[in-house]
N, C-alpha and C positions, 0 to 999 in steps of 0.2 A: 477265222476272222476275229478281229478285235473290235471293241466298242468304245466310244468316246463321248464326251460332252463338250461342246463348243459354246462359250458364253459371248454374247454380244449385247451392247446397249442398243436398243432398237432405234434410238434417235441418232445413232452413228452408223449402224449397219443392221437393217431389219431383215426379218424372214422374207418379206415381200421383195426386198432388194436381192437377197440371195436367190430366190426363185427366178427372178428376172434374168439372172445370168445364164440360165439354162444349163445345157450339158457341158459347156466350157468351164463352168464353175468360176471360183474366185479365190485368190490368195487369202489365207487366213493370216493376214499380216499384222504387224504392230505388237506382237507378243514380246514382252521384255522380261520374261521370267525364265530362269534356266530350267526349272523342272518342267514347265509347260513346253518349252522348246525341245527338251529331251524326249518328252512324250511324242511330239510331232516327228522327231527323227526315227521313232520306232514304227510309225504308221505305214501301212501297206495300201496299195491301190485296192479299192473295194471295201476297206474297213468302213463301218457305219458309225454314225454319231447322232446325238441329239443336238438340235439347235435350240439354245436357251436364251430367252430375252432376260437380261439382267437389269437391275435397277428399276426399270419401268416394266410392269407386268410380272416379272419374276416367274416365268413359266416356260416349260418345254413346249415348243410350238411346231417343230418340224424334225424330219429325218434327213440327214445329209450323208454323202458318201465321199471318201477321199478319192480324188481323181488325179492327183499329182503328188509324187513323193517329195520329201523335204528338200528344199532348195533355198538359195539366198533370198532373204526378205527384201523385196524391191523398195521398201520404204526407208531403208537405211543403207549406208555404205559400210557399216560395221559388220565384219564377216562372222561375228559370233551369233548373229540372229538369222534364223531360218524359219521357214513356214511350209505348210502343205497347201494344196488347193482342194477345195471341197465344192460339191455341187448338191443342189437340192434334190431329194428323192420324192418326198411326199409330205403333206401336212399331217399333223397329229390331230385327228378329228375332235378329240376332247383334250385341249391343252392341260398339262399337268403342272400345277403351281408348286412353288417351293413349299408352301404350307401343306399341300397334299403329300409331298415327299417326306417332310418332317413328321407328319402325322402317322405315317405307315411304318410300324416297327420293323418290318422286313427290309426297309431302306435306311435304317439308322446308321449303318456303316458306309453309306454311299459317300463318295467324295464331295458331292454337291452339299452334303450336310457337314462333313468333317473338314473339308478344305475349300470353304466357300469362296475365297478370294482368287483361287486358281482359275485362269481363263480357259485352259484346256485340261481336261481330266479324263482318266480312265473310267470306264463303266464295266462292272462285272457282268458276265452273261446272264446271271439270274436277275440282276437289276434291270438289264436291257429288256428281258422277256416280260417282267412284271410291269415296267413303265409302259411298254408298248401296249400290253393288254389293258391297263388302266386308261390309256389314251384312245382306246378303240381300234387298235391295230393288231393283226395277227403277226407276231414276230417271225414266223416261218414263211411269210409271204411278202416280206419287204427286203 
């Protein structure tokens, strides 16, 4: 399994909206960055990710799961752009802020710190485990 981080501005698409979609999930559409698109092309069903509120809140608030492989993005006719579908898995009991991540030396190489503008990012297994634990989750049970 691979791990990811998906960024969304909560005034455009919030964690509550993602959860409301249930098991059907929702397209992670509108991504117009080649690197982020290429990450989505490598995703597999069942990969897990952090749902991160950017700009407002700046915190990891939930866990999502990839529920559909890369496919054409329905928000454009341009065939270059693809997206995956994700569904909500659970809340992060203690949201992890960007300040928390930056303050933890063990996370200094995390993409959230080094590639802050990228809307879809890989997360290393050790980063996944640490952030889950900091957020009050057992990574082996989600």
